[in-house]
N, C-alpha and C positions, 0 to 999 in steps of 0.2 A: 083554513088559516090554519101557517108553517111558521117556528120559527127558523130566520132565516138571517143574514149575517151581510151589511155593507159596513164599509170603514169612511170610517172619519177619522178626519182631523183632530189634529188636539185642539189646534185653534177655532175650532165648535163649539165647542163643552157648554157653556154660559150661556152664549143666543138659546140655542137648543135646550136646555134647561129650564131657561126661562119661557121659551115658546116662542123667540123670536123668528128662533131658523125652522119651518114648518115643513120642508120640500130639496129634495135634490135631484137634483140631472144629473143623469149617469149616460155612457154610453153605449149600455145595455141595461137590461131590462133585474132585478134583482130580486121584486117577489110580487104579488097582486093583493086586490083589497082586499085587507082583512088579516094577511101576514103581520107578524109580532119579529122584532130585533130588540135589540138591546146593545144599550151604547152607551157607554157613560156613566154606570151603575143606576142606567133609566132603562125602562120599556113603553117601546115604540108600539108606535099600533099606523099601518097603510090605511088609509083611507084613500087614497087614490091613485089609480101610477096611469098613467099619459103620456104618447107622445106628441114632441112637440117642436118646432122650429129652433134653436137655440136662440137666434134677436127676440123671438116672442117668450121665451124666456126670461130675458137682460131687462126688456121693456114692459112685460107687463107683474114677474115675479120677482122680483130681485130683491123685494122687501124677505116677500116668504121666503128666500132662499140665506137672509142670514144679510146681505148688501146691501148701502145706504141707498146704491145709486146703480146705474145698468154702468154705469163703466167700470164699476167698482165693484158687479160681475165679472165683467170681461177683462177684469184683471186678474182675478181669482182663474180663473173659468183657461188664461191663459200660461198664469206658473203653475194647473195641474197639468195642462196640455201641452208640453213645453214644444215637441214635436211635431203637432199637425196644428199647433196653435188657434185660432181664433176663426171659426166659421161658421155665420151666420145662418148659414140657411142648415150647417149639420141639422139632419133629424135627433134627440135624442130623449131617453127613455126620465119622464118626470115623475119622482114619488113624492106624496104626496104623505104629511106624515103628524101626530098625537101623540103627546105622550101619556102612556098608562096610569107607572106610578116611578116612585122613587122608592130608592131603597136608603132605608133606615141605618144609620149611621151612629149611633149611639144611644 
């Protein structure tokens, strides 16, 4: 188990803290099973890391990605990757995670 860093936009704070967003797809692998990362004052644990086609992520994991539809996931991907854009056949690393703890601020 290693402590890793995975960057997230502020827009994901609420859905991650509520356990709605439970995976993130990236063009590179950030960690492996059992690794932990801290973001938004919470500690998360990687439960699975797998390589998938982007189109499969959009159709089967859009909810876990924090989106309401495959179309929303595609739009978010295009916003985050304006140069390359959307390529459904592109292989990406899907990092599945769950919350381990939240920092107490009170």
